[in-house]
C-alpha positions as CSV (number, residue, x, y, z in Angstrom):
1,M,0.0,0.0,0.0
2,N,3.0,2.3,-0.2
3,K,1.8,3.6,-3.5
4,Y,-1.4,5.0,-2.1
5,R,-2.3,7.4,0.7
6,V,-5.4,6.0,2.4
7,L,-8.0,7.9,4.4
8,A,-11.0,6.2,5.9
9,S,-14.2,8.2,6.2
10,I,-16.9,7.8,8.9
11,I,-19.0,5.8,6.4
12,F,-16.1,3.4,5.6
13,I,-15.4,4.8,2.1
14,A,-11.6,4.9,1.6
15,I,-10.0,7.7,-0.4
16,L,-6.9,6.9,-2.4
17,S,-4.6,9.0,-4.5
18,H,-1.8,8.3,-6.9
19,A,0.1,10.0,-9.6
20,I,0.6,9.0,-13.3
21,G,4.1,9.9,-14.5
22,A,4.8,12.3,-11.7
23,P,6.1,12.0,-8.1
24,Q,3.6,14.3,-6.4
25,R,0.7,12.8,-4.6
26,P,-2.7,14.5,-4.7
27,L,-4.8,14.3,-1.5
28,L,-8.5,13.6,-1.6
29,Q,-10.9,14.3,1.3
30,L,-14.6,13.2,1.3
31,S,-17.4,15.2,2.9
32,S,-19.3,13.5,5.6
33,Q,-22.8,14.6,4.9
34,S,-25.3,11.9,4.1
35,G,-27.1,11.6,0.7
36,T,-26.6,10.3,-2.8
37,Y,-23.9,12.8,-3.6
38,K,-20.6,13.6,-1.8
39,T,-18.0,16.3,-2.3
40,L,-14.5,15.3,-3.0
41,Q,-11.9,18.0,-2.1
42,L,-8.6,17.8,-3.9
43,T,-5.3,19.3,-2.8
44,G,-2.5,18.9,-5.3
45,V,-0.5,20.5,-8.1
46,T,-2.3,23.4,-9.6
47,N,-2.8,24.0,-13.3
48,T,-2.7,20.2,-13.8
49,Y,-5.4,17.8,-15.1
50,Y,-6.8,15.2,-12.8
51,R,-9.1,12.3,-13.2
52,I,-11.3,10.9,-10.4
53,E,-11.6,7.1,-10.4
54,S,-13.7,4.8,-8.3
55,S,-13.6,1.1,-7.4
56,S,-15.4,-1.4,-5.3
57,N,-12.5,-3.8,-4.9
58,L,-9.3,-1.8,-5.3
59,V,-8.5,-3.8,-8.4
60,N,-10.9,-2.7,-11.1
61,W,-11.0,1.1,-11.5
62,A,-13.3,3.2,-13.6
63,T,-13.5,6.9,-14.3
64,K,-15.9,8.8,-12.1
65,D,-17.6,11.6,-14.0
66,S,-15.0,13.5,-16.1
67,Y,-11.5,15.0,-16.1
68,F,-11.0,18.5,-14.7
69,L,-8.3,21.1,-14.5
70,H,-7.2,21.8,-10.9
71,T,-6.5,25.6,-10.6
72,N,-7.0,26.3,-7.0
73,N,-6.0,24.6,-3.8
74,P,-8.2,23.0,-2.6
75,S,-10.8,22.5,-5.4
76,S,-13.9,20.4,-5.1
77,Q,-15.9,18.0,-7.3
78,V,-19.2,16.5,-6.5
79,V,-19.5,12.7,-7.1
80,A,-22.4,10.2,-6.9
81,Y,-21.8,7.1,-4.9
82,D,-23.7,4.1,-3.4
83,E,-24.2,4.5,0.3
84,I,-24.6,0.8,0.9
85,A,-21.7,-0.6,-1.1
86,R,-18.2,0.1,-0.1
87,E,-16.6,2.4,-2.6
88,Y,-13.0,3.7,-3.0
89,F,-11.8,6.8,-4.8
90,R,-8.5,8.0,-6.2
91,A,-7.2,11.0,-8.1
92,S,-4.9,10.5,-11.1
93,M,-2.6,13.3,-12.1
94,F,-1.6,13.5,-15.7
95,P,2.0,14.6,-16.8
96,S,2.3,18.0,-18.3
97,N,3.6,16.7,-21.6
98,W,1.9,14.7,-24.4
99,V,-1.5,14.4,-22.8
100,S,-5.0,14.2,-24.1
101,M,-8.2,13.8,-22.1
102,N,-11.6,12.9,-23.4
103,N,-14.5,15.2,-22.2
104,T,-17.0,13.9,-24.7
105,I,-20.7,13.7,-23.4
106,P,-23.7,12.0,-25.0
107,D,-26.0,14.2,-27.1
108,T,-28.9,13.6,-29.4
109,C,-28.4,16.6,-31.6
110,P,-26.3,16.1,-34.8
111,E,-25.5,19.8,-34.9
112,H,-23.9,20.0,-31.4
113,D,-20.2,19.6,-30.8
114,N,-20.4,17.1,-27.9
115,V,-17.1,15.5,-28.7
116,S,-14.2,17.3,-26.9
117,V,-10.7,16.0,-26.5
118,V,-8.2,18.3,-24.9
119,I,-4.6,18.1,-25.7
120,K,-2.3,19.6,-23.0
121,T,1.5,19.7,-23.6
122,N,4.4,22.0,-23.3
123,K,5.2,21.5,-27.1
124,S,5.2,24.7,-29.1
125,H,4.5,23.3,-32.5
126,F,1.9,20.9,-33.9
127,K,0.4,19.9,-37.3
128,I,-3.3,19.4,-38.2
129,T,-3.9,17.2,-41.3
130,A,-7.3,16.5,-42.9
131,T,-7.7,13.5,-45.2
132,H,-10.7,11.9,-46.9
133,P,-12.5,9.2,-44.9
134,A,-10.2,6.1,-44.7
135,D,-12.8,3.5,-43.8
136,Y,-15.4,3.9,-46.5
137,V,-15.8,5.3,-50.1
138,V,-17.6,8.6,-50.1
139,E,-20.8,8.4,-52.2
140,T,-22.4,11.8,-51.6
141,N,-21.1,15.3,-50.9
142,S,-24.3,16.7,-49.4
143,C,-23.6,19.1,-46.6
144,D,-27.3,19.7,-45.5
145,T,-27.8,20.3,-41.7
146,N,-29.7,17.8,-39.6
147,W,-31.7,19.2,-36.7
148,F,-33.5,16.0,-35.8
149,G,-33.1,15.4,-32.1
150,C,-32.2,19.1,-31.4
151,L,-33.9,21.8,-29.4
152,I,-33.6,24.8,-31.7
153,S,-33.2,28.3,-30.3
154,L,-33.0,31.6,-32.2
155,P,-30.0,33.9,-31.8
156,T,-30.4,36.5,-29.0
157,A,-29.4,40.1,-28.8
158,D,-26.4,39.1,-26.7
159,F,-24.8,37.7,-29.8
160,Y,-25.7,40.3,-32.3
161,Q,-22.8,41.5,-34.4
162,G,-24.4,44.3,-36.4
163,P,-26.7,45.0,-39.2
164,Q,-24.1,45.0,-41.9
165,V,-23.0,41.6,-43.3
166,I,-19.7,41.8,-45.0
167,R,-17.9,39.3,-47.2
168,E,-14.6,40.6,-48.5
169,H,-11.5,39.3,-50.2
170,V,-8.5,40.2,-48.1
171,Y,-5.8,38.7,-50.3
172,D,-5.9,37.1,-53.7
173,V,-2.9,36.2,-55.8
174,G,-1.6,33.2,-57.6
175,E,-2.5,30.0,-55.8
176,I,-4.3,31.3,-52.6
177,Y,-6.9,33.7,-51.5
178,V,-8.3,34.8,-48.1
179,Q,-11.9,36.0,-47.5
180,A,-13.2,37.5,-44.3
181,T,-16.9,37.4,-43.4
182,R,-19.0,39.3,-40.8
183,D,-22.3,37.5,-40.0
184,E,-25.2,39.2,-38.5
185,Y,-25.2,36.7,-35.5
186,F,-22.5,35.0,-33.7
187,W,-22.4,33.3,-30.2
188,R,-19.4,35.4,-29.0
189,P,-20.0,39.1,-28.3
190,L,-17.0,40.3,-30.3
191,G,-15.5,39.3,-33.6
192,M,-11.9,39.6,-34.8
193,T,-10.1,42.2,-36.8
194,V,-8.7,40.8,-40.0
195,K,-5.6,42.4,-41.5
196,K,-3.4,42.0,-44.5
197,D,0.3,42.7,-43.8
198,G,-0.7,44.8,-40.7
199,V,-3.4,46.8,-42.5
200,T,-7.0,46.4,-41.3
201,M,-9.3,45.0,-43.9
202,V,-12.4,43.9,-42.0
203,T,-13.4,44.6,-38.4
204,N,-15.6,42.5,-36.2
205,A,-15.3,39.5,-38.6
206,T,-16.9,36.2,-37.7
207,Y,-14.7,33.9,-39.8
208,I,-12.0,33.7,-42.4
209,E,-11.8,31.3,-45.3
210,V,-8.7,30.3,-47.3
211,G,-8.9,28.6,-50.7
212,G,-6.5,27.9,-53.5
213,Y,-6.2,27.0,-57.1
214,L,-6.8,23.3,-58.0
215,T,-4.2,22.3,-60.5
216,G,-5.5,20.6,-63.6
217,T,-8.9,22.4,-63.6
218,A,-10.1,25.2,-65.7
219,D,-11.1,27.6,-63.0
220,E,-11.6,26.0,-59.5
221,Y,-10.5,27.6,-56.3
222,P,-12.0,25.4,-53.6
223,I,-12.0,26.5,-49.9
224,Y,-9.8,24.2,-47.7
225,F,-9.5,26.2,-44.4
226,A,-11.8,28.2,-42.1
227,L,-11.0,30.0,-38.9
228,Y,-13.7,31.4,-36.6
229,A,-13.3,34.3,-34.1
230,D,-13.7,31.8,-31.2
231,G,-10.5,30.0,-32.3
232,Y,-12.2,27.0,-34.1
233,V,-10.3,25.8,-37.2
234,R,-11.7,23.6,-39.9
235,L,-9.7,22.0,-42.6
236,I,-10.5,19.8,-45.6
237,P,-8.4,18.5,-48.6
238,F,-9.3,19.5,-52.1
239,P,-12.3,17.5,-53.4
240,P,-11.7,14.2,-55.3
241,P,-12.2,14.4,-59.1
242,N,-15.8,13.2,-58.9
243,F,-16.9,16.1,-56.7
244,K,-16.8,19.9,-56.9
245,K,-16.8,20.3,-53.1
246,I,-16.7,18.3,-49.8
247,C,-18.0,19.1,-46.4
248,F,-16.3,20.6,-43.3
249,G,-16.9,18.5,-40.2
250,S,-14.8,18.3,-37.1
251,S,-12.9,21.3,-35.7
252,V,-9.7,22.0,-33.8
253,I,-9.6,24.9,-31.4
254,V,-6.2,26.6,-31.9
255,G,-5.5,28.7,-28.8
256,P,-5.6,28.7,-25.0
257,A,-9.1,27.4,-24.5
258,A,-10.1,26.5,-21.0
259,V,-12.0,23.3,-20.2
260,E,-15.6,24.2,-20.5
261,S,-18.9,22.9,-21.9
262,R,-18.3,25.0,-25.0
263,P,-14.6,25.9,-25.0
264,H,-13.2,28.8,-27.0
265,A,-10.1,30.9,-27.6
266,D,-11.3,34.3,-28.7
267,I,-9.2,36.1,-31.3
268,V,-8.5,39.8,-31.4
269,T,-6.7,40.0,-34.7
270,A,-5.9,37.7,-37.6
271,D,-3.1,39.2,-39.8
272,F,-2.3,37.4,-43.1
273,I,1.4,37.9,-44.0
274,T,1.5,37.7,-47.7
275,A,5.2,37.1,-48.2
276,T,5.2,33.9,-46.2
277,Y,1.6,32.7,-46.4
278,L,1.4,33.0,-42.6
279,L,-1.7,33.8,-40.5
280,R,-0.8,35.5,-37.3
281,L,-3.4,35.3,-34.5
282,T,-3.6,37.4,-31.3
283,Y,-5.8,36.2,-28.5
284,R,-8.0,38.3,-26.1
285,S,-6.7,36.2,-23.2
286,G,-3.0,36.9,-24.2
287,G,-0.5,35.2,-26.5
288,T,-0.2,34.6,-30.2
289,A,-0.1,31.8,-32.7
290,N,1.1,31.4,-36.3
291,I,-0.8,29.2,-38.7
292,E,1.6,28.2,-41.4
293,F,0.3,27.4,-44.9
294,D,2.2,25.5,-47.5
295,T,0.4,25.2,-50.8
296,D,2.4,22.0,-51.7
297,K,0.7,20.3,-48.7
298,I,-2.9,21.0,-50.0
299,T,-3.9,18.3,-52.5
300,R,-6.8,16.1,-53.5
301,T,-5.8,13.6,-50.8
302,N,-4.8,15.7,-47.8
303,A,-4.4,19.2,-46.3
304,T,-1.9,20.0,-43.7
305,I,-1.2,23.2,-41.8
306,G,1.3,23.9,-39.1
307,V,0.8,25.8,-35.9
308,A,3.5,27.6,-34.0
309,V,2.4,28.4,-30.4
310,N,3.3,31.4,-28.3
311,Y,0.4,31.3,-25.8
312,S,0.0,29.7,-22.4
313,T,-0.6,26.0,-22.7
314,S,-1.4,25.4,-18.9
315,A,-5.1,24.8,-19.9
316,S,-4.7,23.4,-23.4
317,L,-2.5,23.3,-26.5
318,C,-5.5,22.7,-28.7
319,T,-8.9,21.0,-28.4
320,F,-10.5,18.6,-30.8
321,R,-14.3,19.3,-31.3
322,S,-16.7,17.1,-33.2
323,M,-20.2,15.6,-33.1
324,Y,-21.3,12.1,-32.1
325,V,-24.9,10.9,-31.7
326,G,-24.1,7.3,-32.5
327,D,-22.2,5.1,-35.0
328,G,-23.5,6.1,-38.3
329,N,-24.6,9.5,-37.1
330,S,-21.4,11.4,-36.3
331,D,-18.5,13.5,-37.6
332,C,-16.1,11.3,-35.7
333,D,-16.6,7.9,-34.1
334,R,-13.1,6.5,-33.5
335,V,-9.7,7.7,-32.4
336,V,-6.4,6.0,-33.3
337,W,-3.5,7.2,-31.2
338,T,0.1,6.5,-30.7
339,D,1.4,6.5,-27.1
340,G,4.8,7.6,-25.9
341,Y,6.3,4.2,-26.5
342,G,5.2,4.1,-30.1
343,V,2.3,1.6,-29.5
344,V,-0.8,2.2,-31.7
345,H,-4.2,2.0,-30.0
346,E,-7.8,2.4,-31.3
347,D,-10.8,3.3,-29.3
348,S,-14.4,4.4,-29.7
349,I,-14.7,8.1,-29.2
350,L,-17.0,7.5,-26.2
351,S,-14.7,5.0,-24.4
352,F,-11.4,6.8,-25.3
353,S,-9.9,7.8,-22.0
354,A,-7.1,10.1,-21.0
355,T,-3.7,9.2,-22.6
356,T,-0.2,10.2,-23.1
357,G,0.8,10.2,-26.8
358,T,2.4,11.9,-29.8
359,N,-0.4,12.0,-32.3
360,W,-4.2,11.3,-32.5
361,F,-6.2,10.4,-35.6
362,F,-9.9,11.2,-35.3
363,K,-11.9,9.3,-38.0
364,R,-15.3,7.8,-38.9
365,H,-15.4,4.1,-39.2
366,F,-19.1,4.1,-40.1
367,R,-20.7,6.1,-42.9
368,S,-22.8,8.9,-41.4
369,L,-26.3,10.0,-42.1
370,Q,-25.1,13.4,-43.0
371,R,-21.8,15.0,-44.1
372,E,-20.3,11.7,-45.1
373,S,-17.6,13.5,-47.1
374,A,-16.3,15.3,-44.0
375,P,-12.7,14.5,-43.4
376,D,-10.7,12.5,-40.9
377,I,-8.4,14.7,-38.7
378,R,-5.0,14.0,-37.4
379,I,-3.2,16.1,-34.8
380,T,0.6,15.6,-34.5
381,L,2.9,17.0,-31.9
382,Q,6.3,18.2,-33.0
């Protein structure tokens, strides 16, 4: 029992703590009030992710609720437990480097991003690659929305951007173009200022699109990249020869997004540097990032961008966001990941737990009811 620090509560529930890949031991304390729910109080290393696990036999452990970021000493989390059965708890602390944790929750709405996988690391550079679905042949490129199973609400005045909708080309030359759009409604109260070589082009923009010339076609400039003012990045390869377009699907939040039900990393300015095909982002919470475009890495089979980070990664390096209602109704249903020892694993997106690793491949194994042409996404740490 040297590995664990054991505390017995007045109701014979033992509290255990251990560390994964780190010498520090978090301490758990359990509230003594009666009822179905108890409060676990954690004292440990701040700005670190923890997972609460429970067991009835000290052998088989299961995640209790979700992972959380410990920012204050002490912090508390409410957990459900069985008053009759003996139950044990422990806190798992994840190392600061090469870590991902799955905060996905069940949802019935195909238009909600209920898939959320946080990647937290001290790395300062990573790549995002989009490829066509690997596990099935795409038969349709319909991108129609599907609100079946959703509670639809109209935008409120809190998210009103302004009466003027703007769609403006910021940069257009040779093989690439950048277009900024200001929508009438957006869920964040402020948009971003879009610049070209430091000169303001559009204020309060909702999103940016980047497209390029498709070699071998008469006059096709498909979009392959989109960036929203809340930090969400979407990426797709050029369409295959039998399609004029394909659908965006999953997103990656580029920026210091906190762990929340709807995480975001609000952008103040997005400045496109024309000489180097570089998009420089400045965040409202502080810090910057450079999104690196290489037109040679945008093809009919894949699209890759690089991200150089100069923001705090204490909460996250990036966050993968997607939709999963069920197999055959999702933008992502599987994740293939490589751990720090080079071993490859594959899990369902719902059962995928916290891991240490070097790259994560988010894909669909089952053809979806909608957006079946949406891509698979790989995140690679460098």
